[in-house]
C-alpha positions as CSV (number, residue, x, y, z in Angstrom):
1,M,-24.2,8.4,4.6
2,N,-20.9,8.1,6.5
3,E,-20.0,4.6,5.5
4,I,-16.5,3.9,4.3
5,T,-16.1,1.6,1.3
6,I,-12.9,-0.2,0.4
7,R,-12.7,-1.1,-3.3
8,T,-10.3,-1.6,-6.2
9,V,-9.1,1.6,-7.8
10,R,-10.7,2.9,-11.0
11,P,-9.0,5.1,-13.6
12,D,-11.2,8.1,-12.5
13,D,-9.7,7.9,-9.0
14,L,-6.4,9.4,-10.1
15,T,-7.0,12.9,-8.8
16,G,-8.3,11.7,-5.5
17,C,-5.4,9.2,-5.0
18,H,-2.8,11.8,-5.9
19,T,-4.4,14.3,-3.5
20,V,-4.1,11.7,-0.7
21,E,-0.5,10.9,-1.6
22,Q,0.5,14.6,-1.6
23,A,-1.3,15.2,1.7
24,C,0.4,12.4,3.5
25,F,4.0,12.4,2.3
26,P,6.7,15.0,2.1
27,P,7.4,16.2,-1.5
28,D,10.6,14.2,-1.8
29,E,8.8,10.9,-0.8
30,A,5.4,11.3,-2.5
31,A,4.7,9.7,-5.8
32,D,3.8,12.2,-8.6
33,E,0.6,12.1,-10.6
34,D,2.3,10.1,-13.4
35,G,3.5,7.5,-10.9
36,I,0.1,7.1,-9.4
37,R,-1.4,6.8,-13.0
38,T,1.1,4.1,-13.9
39,R,0.2,2.1,-10.7
40,I,-3.5,2.4,-11.5
41,E,-3.1,1.4,-15.2
42,R,-0.6,-1.4,-14.8
43,F,-1.6,-3.1,-11.5
44,P,-5.2,-2.1,-10.4
45,Q,-5.5,-5.5,-8.6
46,G,-2.8,-4.2,-6.2
47,F,-4.4,-0.8,-5.6
48,L,-7.2,-0.3,-3.1
49,V,-9.0,2.9,-2.1
50,A,-11.0,3.9,0.9
51,E,-14.0,6.1,-0.1
52,R,-16.5,8.1,1.9
53,N,-19.4,9.9,0.2
54,G,-17.7,9.6,-3.2
55,M,-14.4,11.0,-2.0
56,I,-11.1,9.1,-1.9
57,I,-9.9,9.4,1.7
58,G,-7.3,6.6,1.7
59,Q,-5.3,4.4,-0.6
60,L,-2.9,1.5,-0.7
61,N,-0.9,0.7,-3.9
62,S,1.7,-1.8,-4.8
63,G,3.6,-3.7,-7.4
64,A,4.5,-7.4,-7.7
65,T,7.8,-9.1,-8.2
66,H,9.6,-12.4,-7.8
67,K,12.5,-10.5,-6.1
68,N,13.0,-10.2,-2.4
69,D,15.0,-6.9,-2.7
70,I,12.5,-4.0,-2.4
71,T,15.0,-1.2,-2.4
72,D,15.1,-0.5,-6.1
73,E,13.8,3.0,-6.7
74,A,12.8,2.2,-10.3
75,F,10.4,-0.5,-9.1
76,K,8.2,2.3,-7.6
77,K,7.6,3.2,-11.2
78,L,6.8,-0.5,-11.9
79,V,10.1,-1.1,-13.7
80,G,10.5,-4.8,-13.2
81,H,6.9,-5.3,-12.1
82,C,5.5,-8.7,-12.9
83,N,1.7,-9.2,-12.5
84,D,2.2,-12.7,-11.3
85,G,5.1,-12.0,-9.0
86,C,5.1,-14.1,-5.8
87,N,5.7,-11.0,-3.7
88,V,3.6,-7.9,-3.5
89,V,5.4,-4.7,-2.4
90,I,3.4,-1.9,-0.9
91,F,4.5,1.5,-2.1
92,S,2.0,3.7,-0.3
93,L,-0.5,3.3,2.5
94,S,-2.0,6.7,3.2
95,V,-5.2,8.2,4.7
96,L,-6.1,11.9,4.6
97,P,-5.1,13.5,7.9
98,A,-8.7,14.3,8.8
99,Y,-9.5,10.6,8.7
100,Q,-6.5,9.2,10.5
101,G,-6.9,7.3,13.7
102,R,-10.2,5.7,12.7
103,G,-8.8,2.3,11.6
104,I,-9.0,3.0,7.9
105,A,-5.3,2.2,7.2
106,A,-5.7,-1.1,9.1
107,S,-8.8,-1.9,7.1
108,L,-7.0,-1.2,3.8
109,M,-4.1,-3.5,4.9
110,R,-6.4,-6.3,6.0
111,E,-8.3,-6.2,2.7
112,F,-5.0,-6.1,0.8
113,I,-3.7,-9.1,2.7
114,T,-6.9,-11.0,2.0
115,E,-6.5,-10.2,-1.7
116,A,-2.9,-11.3,-1.7
117,R,-4.0,-14.7,-0.3
118,K,-6.6,-15.0,-3.0
119,Q,-4.0,-14.2,-5.6
120,S,-1.7,-16.9,-4.1
121,R,1.1,-14.5,-3.3
122,K,4.0,-15.7,-1.2
123,S,4.4,-12.5,0.9
124,V,3.6,-8.9,1.4
125,L,6.7,-6.6,1.7
126,L,7.0,-2.9,2.5
127,L,9.3,-0.2,3.8
128,C,8.3,2.0,6.7
129,K,9.8,4.5,9.0
130,D,10.5,3.6,12.6
131,D,7.4,5.2,14.0
132,L,5.2,2.8,12.0
133,I,7.0,-0.5,12.9
134,D,4.5,-1.2,15.8
135,F,1.5,-0.6,13.5
136,Y,2.7,-3.2,11.0
137,E,3.8,-5.7,13.6
138,R,0.2,-5.6,15.0
139,L,-0.9,-6.7,11.6
140,G,1.5,-9.6,11.7
141,F,4.5,-8.2,9.8
142,C,8.0,-9.0,10.9
143,N,10.7,-6.3,11.0
144,R,13.6,-7.4,8.9
145,G,15.8,-4.5,10.0
146,L,17.1,-1.3,8.5
147,S,16.8,-1.1,4.8
148,A,19.5,0.0,2.3
149,S,16.8,2.4,0.8
150,T,17.5,6.1,1.1
151,H,14.3,7.2,-0.6
152,G,13.6,10.8,0.3
153,G,16.6,10.9,2.5
154,A,14.8,9.0,5.2
155,R,15.7,5.8,7.3
156,W,13.5,2.9,6.3
157,Y,12.9,-0.5,7.8
158,E,12.0,-3.6,5.8
159,M,8.8,-5.4,6.9
160,A,7.5,-8.7,5.6
161,L,4.4,-10.8,6.1
162,P,4.1,-14.3,4.8
163,V,0.7,-14.5,3.1
164,S,-0.2,-17.6,5.1
165,A,0.2,-15.6,8.3
166,S,-2.9,-14.8,10.3
167,F,-4.2,-11.3,11.0
168,A,-7.0,-9.9,13.0
169,G,-10.3,-9.6,11.2
170,S,-11.5,-8.6,7.8
171,V,-13.6,-5.9,6.3
172,A,-16.6,-5.7,4.0
173,R,-15.6,-4.9,0.4
174,N,-17.4,-3.4,-2.4
175,T,-16.0,-3.6,-6.0
């Protein structure tokens, strides 16, 4: 079976999610295992995984806040997280290199946006590098410009999507 399933994270997904994170980000940008565990435990409704044949091949995790400033490094450890925050902030969207280019990241994003709507969120916010701006703009995000964040020593751009904004398509979801 080669079907890819998108679902809400479970506690036993920790190792698979950490593996994806480490494979997709430089060491100074990747969340450590404790950071991933915290995100799974504290905000599973903001954490999706893509799974194929029982293996985690992609992930999207987030936190929620009432703030519009998403540059606070402590927030990545969910310091200041508020389950009912009007904004959801994506920390990581990553797909194992062997599975990239197959639309999995876009499927994770579309499902996440659908869930944000169901949860009555105001907007989805994220930081990305310049090479990913076009990807997020195709999903309906607006580039708000260069961010003050210096996470990992990189240049980041702030992207925002009002939850009411339309996007292309939807995916089947198994929970």
